[in-house]
Structure formats: C-alpha cells, structure tokens
PDB file of N, CA, C and O in Angstrom:
ATOM      1  N   ASN A   1       0.023 -13.529  19.395  1.00  0.00           N
ATOM      2  CA  ASN A   1      -1.073 -13.336  18.806  1.00  0.00           C
ATOM      3  C   ASN A   1      -1.355 -13.918  17.421  1.00  0.00           C
ATOM      4  O   ASN A   1      -1.691 -13.193  16.485  1.00  0.00           O
ATOM      5  N   PRO A   2      -1.217 -15.186  17.314  1.00  0.00           N
ATOM      6  CA  PRO A   2      -1.369 -15.707  15.955  1.00  0.00           C
ATOM      7  C   PRO A   2      -2.943 -15.531  15.429  1.00  0.00           C
ATOM      8  O   PRO A   2      -3.805 -15.421  16.300  1.00  0.00           O
ATOM      9  N   PHE A   3      -3.279 -15.505  14.232  1.00  0.00           N
ATOM     10  CA  PHE A   3      -4.667 -15.203  13.898  1.00  0.00           C
ATOM     11  C   PHE A   3      -4.627 -15.984  12.389  1.00  0.00           C
ATOM     12  O   PHE A   3      -3.646 -15.974  11.645  1.00  0.00           O
ATOM     13  N   LYS A   4      -5.724 -16.559  12.150  1.00  0.00           N
ATOM     14  CA  LYS A   4      -6.055 -16.977  11.080  1.00  0.00           C
ATOM     15  C   LYS A   4      -6.779 -16.290   9.655  1.00  0.00           C
ATOM     16  O   LYS A   4      -6.317 -16.130   8.526  1.00  0.00           O
ATOM     17  N   LEU A   5      -8.000 -15.995  10.193  1.00  0.00           N
ATOM     18  CA  LEU A   5      -8.780 -15.160   9.139  1.00  0.00           C
ATOM     19  C   LEU A   5      -8.620 -13.674   9.210  1.00  0.00           C
ATOM     20  O   LEU A   5      -8.644 -12.948   8.216  1.00  0.00           O
ATOM     21  N   SER A   6      -8.449 -13.245  10.490  1.00  0.00           N
ATOM     22  CA  SER A   6      -8.711 -11.727  10.919  1.00  0.00           C
ATOM     23  C   SER A   6      -8.194 -11.568  12.330  1.00  0.00           C
ATOM     24  O   SER A   6      -8.049 -12.444  13.182  1.00  0.00           O
ATOM     25  N   THR A   7      -7.899 -10.044  12.418  1.00  0.00           N
ATOM     26  CA  THR A   7      -7.432  -9.889  13.830  1.00  0.00           C
ATOM     27  C   THR A   7      -7.713  -8.537  14.252  1.00  0.00           C
ATOM     28  O   THR A   7      -7.424  -7.674  13.423  1.00  0.00           O
ATOM     29  N   ASP A   8      -8.266  -8.105  15.472  1.00  0.00           N
ATOM     30  CA  ASP A   8      -8.726  -6.925  15.853  1.00  0.00           C
ATOM     31  C   ASP A   8      -7.647  -6.297  16.614  1.00  0.00           C
ATOM     32  O   ASP A   8      -6.946  -6.820  17.480  1.00  0.00           O
ATOM     33  N   ILE A   9      -7.608  -4.815  16.060  1.00  0.00           N
ATOM     34  CA  ILE A   9      -6.390  -4.096  16.594  1.00  0.00           C
ATOM     35  C   ILE A   9      -6.982  -3.169  17.434  1.00  0.00           C
ATOM     36  O   ILE A   9      -7.998  -2.692  16.927  1.00  0.00           O
ATOM     37  N   TYR A  10      -6.686  -2.688  18.666  1.00  0.00           N
ATOM     38  CA  TYR A  10      -7.211  -1.925  19.584  1.00  0.00           C
ATOM     39  C   TYR A  10      -6.227  -0.810  19.733  1.00  0.00           C
ATOM     40  O   TYR A  10      -5.045  -1.156  19.755  1.00  0.00           O
ATOM     41  N   TYR A  11      -6.508   0.521  19.845  1.00  0.00           N
ATOM     42  CA  TYR A  11      -5.619   1.758  20.076  1.00  0.00           C
ATOM     43  C   TYR A  11      -6.571   2.835  20.707  1.00  0.00           C
ATOM     44  O   TYR A  11      -7.775   3.012  20.527  1.00  0.00           O
ATOM     45  N   SER A  12      -5.742   3.447  21.438  1.00  0.00           N
ATOM     46  CA  SER A  12      -6.306   4.790  21.868  1.00  0.00           C
ATOM     47  C   SER A  12      -5.459   6.046  21.738  1.00  0.00           C
ATOM     48  O   SER A  12      -4.231   6.033  21.813  1.00  0.00           O
ATOM     49  N   LEU A  13      -6.316   7.302  21.507  1.00  0.00           N
ATOM     50  CA  LEU A  13      -5.523   8.368  21.323  1.00  0.00           C
ATOM     51  C   LEU A  13      -5.849   9.553  22.367  1.00  0.00           C
ATOM     52  O   LEU A  13      -7.023   9.903  22.488  1.00  0.00           O
ATOM     53  N   ALA A  14      -4.907  10.135  23.072  1.00  0.00           N
ATOM     54  CA  ALA A  14      -5.003  11.042  24.045  1.00  0.00           C
ATOM     55  C   ALA A  14      -5.298  12.359  23.441  1.00  0.00           C
ATOM     56  O   ALA A  14      -5.798  13.253  24.124  1.00  0.00           O
ATOM     57  N   HIS A  15      -5.018  12.516  22.215  1.00  0.00           N
ATOM     58  CA  HIS A  15      -5.148  13.938  21.581  1.00  0.00           C
ATOM     59  C   HIS A  15      -5.511  13.481  19.976  1.00  0.00           C
ATOM     60  O   HIS A  15      -5.006  12.577  19.310  1.00  0.00           O
ATOM     61  N   SER A  16      -6.526  14.401  19.633  1.00  0.00           N
ATOM     62  CA  SER A  16      -7.007  14.309  18.365  1.00  0.00           C
ATOM     63  C   SER A  16      -5.647  14.495  17.087  1.00  0.00           C
ATOM     64  O   SER A  16      -4.646  15.153  17.373  1.00  0.00           O
ATOM     65  N   GLY A  17      -5.783  13.913  15.882  1.00  0.00           N
ATOM     66  CA  GLY A  17      -4.599  14.274  15.163  1.00  0.00           C
ATOM     67  C   GLY A  17      -4.357  13.520  14.175  1.00  0.00           C
ATOM     68  O   GLY A  17      -4.936  12.445  14.331  1.00  0.00           O
ATOM     69  N   LEU A  18      -3.619  13.583  12.974  1.00  0.00           N
ATOM     70  CA  LEU A  18      -3.182  12.482  12.006  1.00  0.00           C
ATOM     71  C   LEU A  18      -2.778  11.085  12.522  1.00  0.00           C
ATOM     72  O   LEU A  18      -1.858  10.896  13.318  1.00  0.00           O
ATOM     73  N   VAL A  19      -3.527  10.167  12.011  1.00  0.00           N
ATOM     74  CA  VAL A  19      -3.083   8.666  12.625  1.00  0.00           C
ATOM     75  C   VAL A  19      -2.876   8.094  11.201  1.00  0.00           C
ATOM     76  O   VAL A  19      -3.478   8.414  10.176  1.00  0.00           O
ATOM     77  N   ASN A  20      -1.830   7.121  11.372  1.00  0.00           N
ATOM     78  CA  ASN A  20      -1.406   6.342  10.178  1.00  0.00           C
ATOM     79  C   ASN A  20      -1.121   4.866  10.860  1.00  0.00           C
ATOM     80  O   ASN A  20      -0.309   4.585  11.742  1.00  0.00           O
ATOM     81  N   LEU A  21      -2.060   4.010  10.159  1.00  0.00           N
ATOM     82  CA  LEU A  21      -1.807   2.654  10.788  1.00  0.00           C
ATOM     83  C   LEU A  21      -1.659   1.574   9.544  1.00  0.00           C
ATOM     84  O   LEU A  21      -2.587   1.234   8.810  1.00  0.00           O
ATOM     85  N   LYS A  22      -0.319   1.115   9.464  1.00  0.00           N
ATOM     86  CA  LYS A  22      -0.109   0.322   8.413  1.00  0.00           C
ATOM     87  C   LYS A  22       0.321  -1.006   8.774  1.00  0.00           C
ATOM     88  O   LYS A  22       0.773  -1.139   9.911  1.00  0.00           O
ATOM     89  N   VAL A  23       0.259  -2.103   7.951  1.00  0.00           N
ATOM     90  CA  VAL A  23       0.414  -3.403   8.236  1.00  0.00           C
ATOM     91  C   VAL A  23       1.791  -3.491   7.347  1.00  0.00           C
ATOM     92  O   VAL A  23       1.796  -2.954   6.240  1.00  0.00           O
ATOM     93  N   TYR A  24       2.978  -4.180   7.839  1.00  0.00           N
ATOM     94  CA  TYR A  24       3.907  -4.414   6.899  1.00  0.00           C
ATOM     95  C   TYR A  24       4.322  -5.880   6.969  1.00  0.00           C
ATOM     96  O   TYR A  24       3.986  -6.635   7.882  1.00  0.00           O
ATOM     97  N   ASP A  25       5.107  -6.229   5.892  1.00  0.00           N
ATOM     98  CA  ASP A  25       5.613  -7.548   6.027  1.00  0.00           C
ATOM     99  C   ASP A  25       6.998  -7.639   6.733  1.00  0.00           C
ATOM    100  O   ASP A  25       7.313  -6.603   7.318  1.00  0.00           O
ATOM    101  N   VAL A  26       7.939  -8.722   6.804  1.00  0.00           N
ATOM    102  CA  VAL A  26       9.039  -8.859   7.386  1.00  0.00           C
ATOM    103  C   VAL A  26      10.058  -8.319   6.789  1.00  0.00           C
ATOM    104  O   VAL A  26      11.091  -8.249   7.455  1.00  0.00           O
ATOM    105  N   SER A  27      10.072  -7.828   5.489  1.00  0.00           N
ATOM    106  CA  SER A  27      11.025  -6.800   4.536  1.00  0.00           C
ATOM    107  C   SER A  27      10.856  -5.783   4.698  1.00  0.00           C
ATOM    108  O   SER A  27      11.647  -5.022   4.140  1.00  0.00           O
ATOM    109  N   GLY A  28       9.845  -5.224   5.469  1.00  0.00           N
ATOM    110  CA  GLY A  28       9.473  -3.608   5.469  1.00  0.00           C
ATOM    111  C   GLY A  28       8.442  -3.193   4.615  1.00  0.00           C
ATOM    112  O   GLY A  28       8.026  -2.050   4.801  1.00  0.00           O
ATOM    113  N   ARG A  29       7.861  -3.956   3.592  1.00  0.00           N
ATOM    114  CA  ARG A  29       7.328  -3.512   2.688  1.00  0.00           C
ATOM    115  C   ARG A  29       5.612  -3.265   3.005  1.00  0.00           C
ATOM    116  O   ARG A  29       4.971  -4.210   3.464  1.00  0.00           O
ATOM    117  N   PRO A  30       5.039  -2.150   2.771  1.00  0.00           N
ATOM    118  CA  PRO A  30       3.688  -1.836   2.946  1.00  0.00           C
ATOM    119  C   PRO A  30       2.928  -3.081   2.638  1.00  0.00           C
ATOM    120  O   PRO A  30       3.344  -3.717   1.669  1.00  0.00           O
ATOM    121  N   VAL A  31       2.016  -3.494   3.201  1.00  0.00           N
ATOM    122  CA  VAL A  31       1.096  -4.537   2.975  1.00  0.00           C
ATOM    123  C   VAL A  31      -0.375  -4.060   2.734  1.00  0.00           C
ATOM    124  O   VAL A  31      -1.105  -4.393   1.801  1.00  0.00           O
ATOM    125  N   LYS A  32      -0.688  -3.118   3.883  1.00  0.00           N
ATOM    126  CA  LYS A  32      -2.256  -2.950   4.080  1.00  0.00           C
ATOM    127  C   LYS A  32      -2.353  -1.547   4.705  1.00  0.00           C
ATOM    128  O   LYS A  32      -1.765  -1.456   5.783  1.00  0.00           O
ATOM    129  N   THR A  33      -2.909  -0.538   4.306  1.00  0.00           N
ATOM    130  CA  THR A  33      -3.143   1.039   5.234  1.00  0.00           C
ATOM    131  C   THR A  33      -4.503   0.505   5.672  1.00  0.00           C
ATOM    132  O   THR A  33      -5.344   0.045   4.901  1.00  0.00           O
ATOM    133  N   LEU A  34      -4.632   0.620   7.045  1.00  0.00           N
ATOM    134  CA  LEU A  34      -5.755   0.243   7.856  1.00  0.00           C
ATOM    135  C   LEU A  34      -6.319   1.582   8.217  1.00  0.00           C
ATOM    136  O   LEU A  34      -7.542   1.656   8.335  1.00  0.00           O
ATOM    137  N   SER A  35      -5.508   2.766   8.427  1.00  0.00           N
ATOM    138  CA  SER A  35      -6.412   3.917   8.646  1.00  0.00           C
ATOM    139  C   SER A  35      -5.215   5.080   8.143  1.00  0.00           C
ATOM    140  O   SER A  35      -3.995   4.999   8.291  1.00  0.00           O
ATOM    141  N   SER A  36      -5.837   5.933   7.646  1.00  0.00           N
ATOM    142  CA  SER A  36      -4.681   7.075   7.396  1.00  0.00           C
ATOM    143  C   SER A  36      -5.632   8.276   7.569  1.00  0.00           C
ATOM    144  O   SER A  36      -6.467   8.365   6.669  1.00  0.00           O
ATOM    145  N   GLY A  37      -5.683   9.155   8.466  1.00  0.00           N
ATOM    146  CA  GLY A  37      -6.584  10.427   8.544  1.00  0.00           C
ATOM    147  C   GLY A  37      -6.502  11.292   9.819  1.00  0.00           C
ATOM    148  O   GLY A  37      -5.637  11.068  10.666  1.00  0.00           O
ATOM    149  N   ILE A  38      -7.363  12.233   9.943  1.00  0.00           N
ATOM    150  CA  ILE A  38      -7.421  12.882  11.114  1.00  0.00           C
ATOM    151  C   ILE A  38      -8.645  11.872  12.218  1.00  0.00           C
ATOM    152  O   ILE A  38      -9.738  11.463  11.826  1.00  0.00           O
ATOM    153  N   LYS A  39      -8.148  11.696  13.407  1.00  0.00           N
ATOM    154  CA  LYS A  39      -8.948  10.813  14.305  1.00  0.00           C
ATOM    155  C   LYS A  39      -8.886  11.949  15.802  1.00  0.00           C
ATOM    156  O   LYS A  39      -7.928  12.434  16.404  1.00  0.00           O
ATOM    157  N   ALA A  40     -10.610  12.075  16.040  1.00  0.00           N
ATOM    158  CA  ALA A  40     -10.462  12.437  17.417  1.00  0.00           C
ATOM    159  C   ALA A  40      -9.910  11.764  18.477  1.00  0.00           C
ATOM    160  O   ALA A  40      -9.717  10.560  18.308  1.00  0.00           O
ATOM    161  N   SER A  41      -9.559  12.337  19.712  1.00  0.00           N
ATOM    162  CA  SER A  41      -9.157  11.350  20.692  1.00  0.00           C
ATOM    163  C   SER A  41     -10.439  10.362  21.027  1.00  0.00           C
ATOM    164  O   SER A  41     -11.646  10.489  20.817  1.00  0.00           O
ATOM    165  N   GLY A  42      -9.616   9.281  21.662  1.00  0.00           N
ATOM    166  CA  GLY A  42     -10.635   8.333  21.969  1.00  0.00           C
ATOM    167  C   GLY A  42     -10.069   6.685  21.994  1.00  0.00           C
ATOM    168  O   GLY A  42      -8.911   6.296  21.842  1.00  0.00           O
ATOM    169  N   TYR A  43     -11.050   6.048  22.189  1.00  0.00           N
ATOM    170  CA  TYR A  43     -10.611   4.718  21.710  1.00  0.00           C
ATOM    171  C   TYR A  43     -11.130   3.896  20.516  1.00  0.00           C
ATOM    172  O   TYR A  43     -12.339   3.982  20.302  1.00  0.00           O
ATOM    173  N   TYR A  44     -10.517   3.240  19.841  1.00  0.00           N
ATOM    174  CA  TYR A  44     -10.798   2.873  18.579  1.00  0.00           C
ATOM    175  C   TYR A  44     -10.502   1.241  18.480  1.00  0.00           C
ATOM    176  O   TYR A  44      -9.652   0.742  19.218  1.00  0.00           O
ATOM    177  N   ALA A  45     -11.184   0.505  17.611  1.00  0.00           N
ATOM    178  CA  ALA A  45     -10.976  -0.684  17.133  1.00  0.00           C
ATOM    179  C   ALA A  45     -11.039  -1.078  15.552  1.00  0.00           C
ATOM    180  O   ALA A  45     -11.964  -0.717  14.824  1.00  0.00           O
ATOM    181  N   ILE A  46     -10.006  -1.815  15.144  1.00  0.00           N
ATOM    182  CA  ILE A  46      -9.967  -1.962  14.005  1.00  0.00           C
ATOM    183  C   ILE A  46      -9.569  -3.425  13.318  1.00  0.00           C
ATOM    184  O   ILE A  46      -8.554  -3.994  13.719  1.00  0.00           O
ATOM    185  N   THR A  47     -10.362  -4.004  12.309  1.00  0.00           N
ATOM    186  CA  THR A  47     -10.174  -5.421  12.317  1.00  0.00           C
ATOM    187  C   THR A  47      -9.537  -5.165  10.795  1.00  0.00           C
ATOM    188  O   THR A  47     -10.014  -4.440   9.922  1.00  0.00           O
ATOM    189  N   TRP A  48      -8.273  -6.001  10.724  1.00  0.00           N
ATOM    190  CA  TRP A  48      -7.475  -6.521   9.600  1.00  0.00           C
ATOM    191  C   TRP A  48      -8.127  -8.001   9.188  1.00  0.00           C
ATOM    192  O   TRP A  48      -8.182  -8.994   9.913  1.00  0.00           O
ATOM    193  N   ASP A  49      -8.494  -7.896   8.138  1.00  0.00           N
ATOM    194  CA  ASP A  49      -9.246  -9.229   7.393  1.00  0.00           C
ATOM    195  C   ASP A  49      -7.831 -10.277   6.823  1.00  0.00           C
ATOM    196  O   ASP A  49      -7.968 -11.397   6.330  1.00  0.00           O
ATOM    197  N   GLY A  50      -6.705  -9.668   7.016  1.00  0.00           N
ATOM    198  CA  GLY A  50      -5.581 -10.668   6.315  1.00  0.00           C
ATOM    199  C   GLY A  50      -5.241 -10.540   4.848  1.00  0.00           C
ATOM    200  O   GLY A  50      -4.552 -11.388   4.280  1.00  0.00           O
ATOM    201  N   ARG A  51      -5.773  -9.374   4.184  1.00  0.00           N
ATOM    202  CA  ARG A  51      -5.770  -9.123   3.102  1.00  0.00           C
ATOM    203  C   ARG A  51      -4.929  -7.895   2.686  1.00  0.00           C
ATOM    204  O   ARG A  51      -4.891  -6.906   3.418  1.00  0.00           O
ATOM    205  N   ASP A  52      -4.255  -7.950   1.513  1.00  0.00           N
ATOM    206  CA  ASP A  52      -3.436  -6.328   1.423  1.00  0.00           C
ATOM    207  C   ASP A  52      -4.218  -5.416   0.892  1.00  0.00           C
ATOM    208  O   ASP A  52      -5.444  -5.448   0.987  1.00  0.00           O
ATOM    209  N   ASP A  53      -3.427  -4.346   0.164  1.00  0.00           N
ATOM    210  CA  ASP A  53      -4.387  -3.182  -0.274  1.00  0.00           C
ATOM    211  C   ASP A  53      -5.418  -3.723  -1.479  1.00  0.00           C
ATOM    212  O   ASP A  53      -6.601  -3.426  -1.646  1.00  0.00           O
ATOM    213  N   LEU A  54      -4.623  -4.558  -2.207  1.00  0.00           N
ATOM    214  CA  LEU A  54      -5.274  -5.301  -3.546  1.00  0.00           C
ATOM    215  C   LEU A  54      -6.385  -6.190  -3.212  1.00  0.00           C
ATOM    216  O   LEU A  54      -7.094  -6.566  -4.146  1.00  0.00           O
ATOM    217  N   GLY A  55      -6.672  -6.623  -1.912  1.00  0.00           N
ATOM    218  CA  GLY A  55      -7.637  -7.622  -1.584  1.00  0.00           C
ATOM    219  C   GLY A  55      -7.477  -9.081  -1.806  1.00  0.00           C
ATOM    220  O   GLY A  55      -8.364  -9.915  -1.983  1.00  0.00           O
ATOM    221  N   ARG A  56      -5.953  -9.274  -1.759  1.00  0.00           N
ATOM    222  CA  ARG A  56      -5.561 -10.758  -1.903  1.00  0.00           C
ATOM    223  C   ARG A  56      -4.986 -11.068  -0.307  1.00  0.00           C
ATOM    224  O   ARG A  56      -4.297 -10.425   0.486  1.00  0.00           O
ATOM    225  N   ALA A  57      -5.501 -12.106  -0.290  1.00  0.00           N
ATOM    226  CA  ALA A  57      -5.094 -13.019   1.182  1.00  0.00           C
ATOM    227  C   ALA A  57      -3.475 -12.988   1.304  1.00  0.00           C
ATOM    228  O   ALA A  57      -2.804 -13.495   0.405  1.00  0.00           O
ATOM    229  N   VAL A  58      -2.879 -12.405   2.397  1.00  0.00           N
ATOM    230  CA  VAL A  58      -1.301 -12.382   2.619  1.00  0.00           C
ATOM    231  C   VAL A  58      -1.115 -13.964   2.934  1.00  0.00           C
ATOM    232  O   VAL A  58      -1.970 -14.749   3.343  1.00  0.00           O
ATOM    233  N   ALA A  59       0.036 -14.166   2.674  1.00  0.00           N
ATOM    234  CA  ALA A  59       0.822 -15.517   2.968  1.00  0.00           C
ATOM    235  C   ALA A  59       0.932 -15.843   4.509  1.00  0.00           C
ATOM    236  O   ALA A  59       0.777 -14.930   5.320  1.00  0.00           O
ATOM    237  N   THR A  60       1.148 -16.897   4.848  1.00  0.00           N
ATOM    238  CA  THR A  60       1.402 -17.244   6.295  1.00  0.00           C
ATOM    239  C   THR A  60       2.826 -16.657   6.709  1.00  0.00           C
ATOM    240  O   THR A  60       3.814 -16.695   5.975  1.00  0.00           O
ATOM    241  N   GLY A  61       2.791 -16.113   7.981  1.00  0.00           N
ATOM    242  CA  GLY A  61       4.068 -15.391   8.443  1.00  0.00           C
ATOM    243  C   GLY A  61       3.909 -14.382   9.293  1.00  0.00           C
ATOM    244  O   GLY A  61       2.777 -14.117   9.698  1.00  0.00           O
ATOM    245  N   VAL A  62       5.020 -13.647   9.707  1.00  0.00           N
ATOM    246  CA  VAL A  62       5.219 -12.495  10.357  1.00  0.00           C
ATOM    247  C   VAL A  62       4.885 -11.250   9.902  1.00  0.00           C
ATOM    248  O   VAL A  62       5.589 -10.895   8.957  1.00  0.00           O
ATOM    249  N   TYR A  63       3.924 -10.343  10.301  1.00  0.00           N
ATOM    250  CA  TYR A  63       3.820  -9.005   9.965  1.00  0.00           C
ATOM    251  C   TYR A  63       3.714  -7.978  11.105  1.00  0.00           C
ATOM    252  O   TYR A  63       3.392  -8.301  12.248  1.00  0.00           O
ATOM    253  N   PHE A  64       3.981  -6.829  10.757  1.00  0.00           N
ATOM    254  CA  PHE A  64       4.276  -5.702  11.783  1.00  0.00           C
ATOM    255  C   PHE A  64       3.229  -4.656  11.759  1.00  0.00           C
ATOM    256  O   PHE A  64       3.204  -3.960  10.744  1.00  0.00           O
ATOM    257  N   ILE A  65       2.572  -4.474  12.460  1.00  0.00           N
ATOM    258  CA  ILE A  65       1.494  -3.266  12.551  1.00  0.00           C
ATOM    259  C   ILE A  65       2.246  -1.913  13.125  1.00  0.00           C
ATOM    260  O   ILE A  65       2.714  -1.838  14.261  1.00  0.00           O
ATOM    261  N   ARG A  66       2.273  -1.089  12.358  1.00  0.00           N
ATOM    262  CA  ARG A  66       2.760   0.276  12.765  1.00  0.00           C
ATOM    263  C   ARG A  66       1.899   1.386  13.067  1.00  0.00           C
ATOM    264  O   ARG A  66       1.015   1.635  12.247  1.00  0.00           O
ATOM    265  N   MET A  67       1.992   2.057  14.040  1.00  0.00           N
ATOM    266  CA  MET A  67       0.656   3.428  14.293  1.00  0.00           C
ATOM    267  C   MET A  67       1.639   4.434  14.385  1.00  0.00           C
ATOM    268  O   MET A  67       2.710   4.268  14.968  1.00  0.00           O
ATOM    269  N   GLU A  68       1.300   5.466  13.825  1.00  0.00           N
ATOM    270  CA  GLU A  68       1.954   6.672  13.919  1.00  0.00           C
ATOM    271  C   GLU A  68       0.951   7.655  14.137  1.00  0.00           C
ATOM    272  O   GLU A  68       0.035   7.895  13.351  1.00  0.00           O
ATOM    273  N   ALA A  69       1.168   8.263  15.320  1.00  0.00           N
ATOM    274  CA  ALA A  69       0.111   9.573  15.860  1.00  0.00           C
ATOM    275  C   ALA A  69       0.753  10.627  16.583  1.00  0.00           C
ATOM    276  O   ALA A  69       1.113  10.536  17.757  1.00  0.00           O
ATOM    277  N   GLY A  70       0.912  11.845  15.695  1.00  0.00           N
ATOM    278  CA  GLY A  70       1.752  12.744  16.339  1.00  0.00           C
ATOM    279  C   GLY A  70       3.206  12.485  16.448  1.00  0.00           C
ATOM    280  O   GLY A  70       3.922  12.238  15.478  1.00  0.00           O
ATOM    281  N   ASN A  71       3.578  12.549  17.586  1.00  0.00           N
ATOM    282  CA  ASN A  71       5.205  12.172  17.882  1.00  0.00           C
ATOM    283  C   ASN A  71       5.214  10.847  18.385  1.00  0.00           C
ATOM    284  O   ASN A  71       6.332  10.414  18.665  1.00  0.00           O
ATOM    285  N   HIS A  72       4.296  10.133  18.561  1.00  0.00           N
ATOM    286  CA  HIS A  72       4.267   8.877  18.949  1.00  0.00           C
ATOM    287  C   HIS A  72       4.232   7.658  17.801  1.00  0.00           C
ATOM    288  O   HIS A  72       3.613   7.822  16.749  1.00  0.00           O
ATOM    289  N   THR A  73       4.778   6.719  18.028  1.00  0.00           N
ATOM    290  CA  THR A  73       5.180   5.724  17.118  1.00  0.00           C
ATOM    291  C   THR A  73       5.009   4.328  17.673  1.00  0.00           C
ATOM    292  O   THR A  73       5.839   4.081  18.547  1.00  0.00           O
ATOM    293  N   ALA A  74       4.198   3.385  17.420  1.00  0.00           N
ATOM    294  CA  ALA A  74       4.375   1.903  18.196  1.00  0.00           C
ATOM    295  C   ALA A  74       4.138   0.862  16.856  1.00  0.00           C
ATOM    296  O   ALA A  74       3.562   1.069  15.787  1.00  0.00           O
ATOM    297  N   THR A  75       4.720  -0.143  17.298  1.00  0.00           N
ATOM    298  CA  THR A  75       5.195  -1.390  16.276  1.00  0.00           C
ATOM    299  C   THR A  75       4.724  -2.483  16.981  1.00  0.00           C
ATOM    300  O   THR A  75       4.971  -2.580  18.183  1.00  0.00           O
ATOM    301  N   ARG A  76       3.984  -3.440  16.306  1.00  0.00           N
ATOM    302  CA  ARG A  76       3.495  -4.908  17.278  1.00  0.00           C
ATOM    303  C   ARG A  76       3.477  -5.777  16.222  1.00  0.00           C
ATOM    304  O   ARG A  76       3.078  -5.539  15.082  1.00  0.00           O
ATOM    305  N   LYS A  77       3.975  -6.899  16.699  1.00  0.00           N
ATOM    306  CA  LYS A  77       4.081  -8.140  15.523  1.00  0.00           C
ATOM    307  C   LYS A  77       2.859  -8.886  15.659  1.00  0.00           C
ATOM    308  O   LYS A  77       2.247  -9.046  16.715  1.00  0.00           O
ATOM    309  N   LEU A  78       2.535  -9.344  14.503  1.00  0.00           N
ATOM    310  CA  LEU A  78       1.399 -10.172  14.418  1.00  0.00           C
ATOM    311  C   LEU A  78       1.744 -11.541  13.615  1.00  0.00           C
ATOM    312  O   LEU A  78       2.749 -11.499  12.906  1.00  0.00           O
ATOM    313  N   ILE A  79       1.163 -12.492  13.650  1.00  0.00           N
ATOM    314  CA  ILE A  79       1.342 -13.918  13.008  1.00  0.00           C
ATOM    315  C   ILE A  79       0.403 -14.413  12.372  1.00  0.00           C
ATOM    316  O   ILE A  79      -0.671 -14.685  12.908  1.00  0.00           O
ATOM    317  N   ARG A  80       0.662 -14.612  11.110  1.00  0.00           N
ATOM    318  CA  ARG A  80      -0.656 -15.193  10.057  1.00  0.00           C
ATOM    319  C   ARG A  80      -0.512 -16.474  10.073  1.00  0.00           C
ATOM    320  O   ARG A  80       0.579 -16.856   9.650  1.00  0.00           O
ATOM    321  N   VAL A  81      -1.312 -17.355  10.451  1.00  0.00           N
ATOM    322  CA  VAL A  81      -1.354 -19.090  10.311  1.00  0.00           C
ATOM    323  C   VAL A  81      -2.381 -19.380   9.559  1.00  0.00           C
ATOM    324  O   VAL A  81      -3.307 -18.603   9.329  1.00  0.00           O
ATOM    325  N   ARG A  82      -2.270 -20.576   9.111  1.00  0.00           N
ATOM    326  CA  ARG A  82      -3.393 -21.049   8.091  1.00  0.00           C
ATOM    327  C   ARG A  82      -3.747 -22.466   8.684  1.00  0.00           C
ATOM    328  O   ARG A  82      -4.607 -23.164   8.146  1.00  0.00           O
TER     329      ARG A  82
END
C-alpha cells in the first residue's frame, strides 16, 4: 500500500472502549498519534497526511501503524514514496 501524500486507514470496533492508533518509524519511535480516546463500536476511517506530530512531512520509507483496542492489537506496514 504505497502512498505519496496521504493514506486512509479503515478499522472497526466490535465493542466501545479505549483506542490508540499510532504511526511508528522502522526504529519503533512514535511518529504520529492518529487517535487516542474512547470510541463507540462501529466502523471508522482516518486519514494520515504523512506528517508527524509536529506537522513535518515524514521521510520516504517504511512505517507501521499500530492499533490497540481493549485486548486487541494490530500492526500494519505503510510505505511512503515520493
């Protein structure tokens, strides 16, 4: 799923609860917090604009998006291209 400017992330929650959705670089450093808080059950879409928490464009390369919701954790790879 290579992306240039932005990418859409879709997820669903079977139960309401605390959700943390963060982007990490290949070294495991957090780059961007996309969501952190209580969410109701349902389907969600969020766009990452390829910027870090300070608003700077991230470099080309591999990133990982990690979602933690209740006892469930999922990680997916993202590739930023220019």
